[in-house]
N, C-alpha and C positions, 0 to 999 in steps of 0.2 A: 610695476616692473619696467625697468629701462629696456628699450629695444634698440640694438645697434646693427645697422646695415653697413657692411664694409665692401666697397667696390662690387656691389651686387649687379650681375649682368645675366640676362636671359636672352638667348639666341634661339630662334626657331629656324630649322633648315628650310630651304626653298622647296616648294612643291613642283617646280619645273626643273628640267635637267641642268640648264645653264643659268638659272636665276640666282640672285643674291639672297643670302640668308636674311631673315627679318630679325632685327635687334629690338625686342619689345621693351627691355629695360637695359640702359647703358650706363654702367659704372655708377650706380646709385650709392652714395656715401652719406650717411645721416645717422645721428643719434637722437632717438625719441625719448624725451625725459619721462621718468616714472610719474604715473598718475595724470598725464596730460591727454587732451583730445587733439589729435592731429588730423587735419583735412588733406587728403590727397586729391588734387584738383587738376582738371585738364579736359580737353576735348576728347571725343570718342577716338580710341586707338592710340592714346598717348602713353599707355603702359601702366596706368594706375591700378587696374584690376589685376594685371599680371603681377605687379609688386605685392598686392595683397595675397595672391595665391602663393607667391614665394615665401612670404612671412608665415603663412599657416601651414605650408608643406604640401599643398596640392600640386605645386609645380617644383621640380628641382632646379636650382640655379645652374647656369652654364659655368659661372665662376663667381667668386666672392663668398662672403660669410654672413651668417645671421646669428646674433647673440640675444638671448633673453637674460638680462642681468649679466652674469659672468659665464653663463652656460652657452656653449656653441651648439645651436639646434639645427645647423645647416642640413644635416643628413638625418635628423630625427623624424620619424613618422608623424603625421598630423595628430593622431590620437594621443601621442605622448608629449605634445608641446604645451598643453594647457591653454589652448586658445578657445574662445567662443566666437562662433560665426553667425552673422545675420545676413541673409541673402536678399536680393531684390525681389524674388518671388515668394518669400516667406517660407516655402518648403515645409508646410505643416502636413501632418498625417490626417487625411479627411475622416477616417473611421475612428479616430481617437478624440476624446474630450480635450478641453483646454488643459485640465489638470494632467491628463495622461500624456499630452504632448510635451508639457514642461518637464514631467518626470522622466521622460524617455531616456535622456542622456545618462541619468543616474542608474537606470536599470542595466546599463552595459558595463558598469564598474565591476572590476574583479579584484581578487586578492584582498589585501588589507583595506583597500578603498571601498569594498563592497558594503552597501548600506541595507538596513532593514526597511521594509515597506513603510512603517510609521515614520522613520527618519527621512525617507525620500519624500513622503507626503508633506512633512513639516517643512522641509527645505523648499519644495515646490511652492507651498503656500507663501513662504517668505518672499520668493522671487515674484510671485503673482501680486502680492501687496505692493512691492516696490514699483511695479509698472501699472498699478491701479486697475487690475483686472480680476481681483479676488472674488468678485460677485458673479463672474462668468465661468466658473471652473467646470460646470457640468455641460456647457454648450459644446457643440461641434464647430469646427472652423467655418462651415457653410452658414452658420447662424450668426456670424460676426461681421462687423464692418471691416473695411480695409485697414483702418487705423487700429482696431482691436486685434486683428490678425498680426499686425506688425508688432504689437506689444507682446503677444504670445511668443513670437519668434525671439524677441529680445529677452524675455524671461527665460526661455529655454537655453539661450546662449549664456545667461548669467548664472544658471542654477548650479553649475559645476564650479563656481567661483574661479573663473579663468584668470590666468596671469595677464592675458592680453585679449581685448575684445576687438574683433574685426567686423566692419560693416561695409558691405558692397552695394552702393546705391540703394539704401534701404527705404527711401521715400519716393522713389520714382513712380510707383504705382498709385500714389495717393493724389487726391485733388488738392487744389491750391490751399484751401483752408486747413485741411488735415495735415498737409506738409508742414505748414507753419506751426501748428499745434504739436505735431509729433517731434519735430526737430527740437522744440523747447523741452519736451519730455526727455529726449535722448540726452540733452545737456544736463538736465536735472539728475537723471539716473547716473550718469557718468560722474558727476560731482559727488553724489551720495556714496557711490561704491568706491570711488578713487581708482578704478581700474584703468590702466593705460588703454586708450581707444584709438583706433585708426579708422577713419571714416572716408570712404571713397565716394566722390560725386563729380558730376560735370557741372553742377549748379553752383556758381560762385556765391550766390546769396546764402545758400545753405552753409557752405564752407566758412564764409566770413563771419556768419552770425553766431556760430557755436564753437568754433575751433580756437584752441590756444595758439596754435601755429598752423600755417598752411604750407603745402608743398605744391608748387605749380609745375606741371610736367608738359612736355611737348615731344612727340616722336621718341619716347623712351628716355629722354634726357631731362634731368631736373633743371628748371629755368631759374627758380628763386625759392628760397625758404625764409620764412619770417612770420612775425605776428601779422594778422590780417590787415590791420590799419597801416602798419609800416610798409607792407608790400603794395598796398593800394596807393599810398602817398609817395613811394619811392620805387617805382618799377625799374628793374635793371635793363630791360629791353622793350622793344616795341610790342612783341607778342604779349608779354605780361600786362602791359598797359591796356592793350586792346581786350584781353580776356577778362579782366576784372572791371566791374562797373556796370550799373544799370541806370539809365540808358548807356550804351557803350560810348567810349571816348571818341571824340571827333579828331580825325587825322587829316592833315593838310600837307601838300607839297610846299615847302618854304625854302628860304635861304637866309643866311646870316651875313650881314655886311656892316662893318664898323660897330660890332657888338649890338646890332639891332636885328630883331627877327622880322623878316618881310614875308607876308603872305599875299601873293599877287603883287600889286604895286604899293601896298600900304605897310609902313613900319608899325607893327602892332605891339611890340614889347621890347624893352631893353634886356639884353642877355649878356651881362658882363662875363668875360672869361671865355667866350666861345669865338673861335677863329672864323674867318670868312669861309663859308662852304654851303653847299645845298644840304638841307636837313628835312627830316620828317618831323613835323610839328604836331603834337597831340595835345588836345585841350579837353579836360573834363567838362561835362555839361554844366556843372555848378561853377565852373571857372569864368563864366561870362557875367559881366555886370552891365545892365542896361544903362546906356550913357549916350545922350543925344550928341555929345561932342567927342565920343569915343573914337579911337583910331582904326577900329576894325568894322568894316561895312559888309553886311550880308544881305542877300536878296530874300525878302520875307515871303514865305509860302503860306503859313497859317499859324494861329495861336491856339494851343490846347490847354484849357483850364482843368487842373487836376485837384482843385480844392486848396490844399496847403501850398502848392506850387503852381507855376505856370510854365508850360513847355513851349518855347518859341522854335518853330520849325522853319528852317531857311535853307538856302543853297549858296554855294560859292564855287567858282570855276576851279579853284585849287584843292577842293575837298575830295578826299578819296572815298568818303561816305556818300551815298546817294543824297541824303539830307543831313543838315547840321542841326543838332538838338542842343538848345541852351535852356537850362533850368534856372528860373529866377523866382523870387518870392511873389506870391499872388498879389501882394499890395502894389507891385510895380505894374503900371498900365502900359500896354503896347498899342500904338496906333495901328489898328488892323487895316486901315485904308492905305497905309504907306506901302511903297514898293520896296523899301529897304529898311533895315534896322541896324543901329550902331551899338557897339559894345566896347568897353575897356576890359582888360583881362587881369585875372588874379595870377600873379607870377608863380605861386606855389601849386597851381593847378595846370600849369603848362609844362610839358616835357619835350625835350629835343632829342632826336635819335640820329645816329650816323646812317646815311642812306646806303652804305655798303654792307655793314654788319648788324644794323639795327640796335646797336648798343647805345645806352644813355649818354648824352652829352650834358654834363652838369654845368649850371651857371649860377652865379651869385644872385640870390633873391634879396632885393633891396627893400 
């Protein structure tokens, strides 16, 4: 099911007499393709959960329209939109078994959609097998692990064969290992069912690993939409570059003179096509190449061995980060007794931004 958001805006009135209204979602315009998994991504308070609530009908929009396919569902009640919801806290009924929890949405169907008990049980069993909890059907939620409870919540959302599946931070209550396992399961289930899915998270690793497309939001405004790798490799502004990536990108105060990027007194990279100006220079941790004759000198703090990679932790007077992290292959040996370490830079891992509006300043990568 294709989902289309047209100029969607949600404004909350101020709680103080003379305060300004809060614009939680501002003119969101986007078409979600049929059968894709879309990650809504951004920091707390950016408007991603509000957007989800608008799509499912829990919040009415201040302005704009929502379409499921060709149907305008903007004013349609939630129960008539054909959406499946998975919440952060699972919201399972503690006195019901797993099977009864999954069957519960089917018991509320009326009219021509009303089902017999055997039909409901069969459909619930099918949903349980899809999420691989069909051996746990007689247990109560208190007898399940966090990951198993999450699977019950997903099965309950899928049992009505929703047109759209909406998931609001579904993994935030799980430990690190379960998060990894469960997000892989969510992707498998989505691909098997083909249901259009919107996945809200503040964890960029989650969004990038399972989404077909990501939507990066800040203060209710969409910053960038695209395939995860494309957004990572080509951020449109400084915020997007800083939000995506683990470890986070390194940001420096720099300047361009004669098409050379200067950080401090060193000309660290050629940037053809950029005029002379002060810039914000952002360098991905993997953009550093250990080079004893490299143009960029950093003050070495420590070296952290991580098995596959080595993290070189250093400082620089022009850095906006407390420390600079450079990720290099473990086979590269750093002289830990040295006071400084030198690097050359990979041009496609260096981004320049205007200091006034933080927009990207493209340059020719030679």
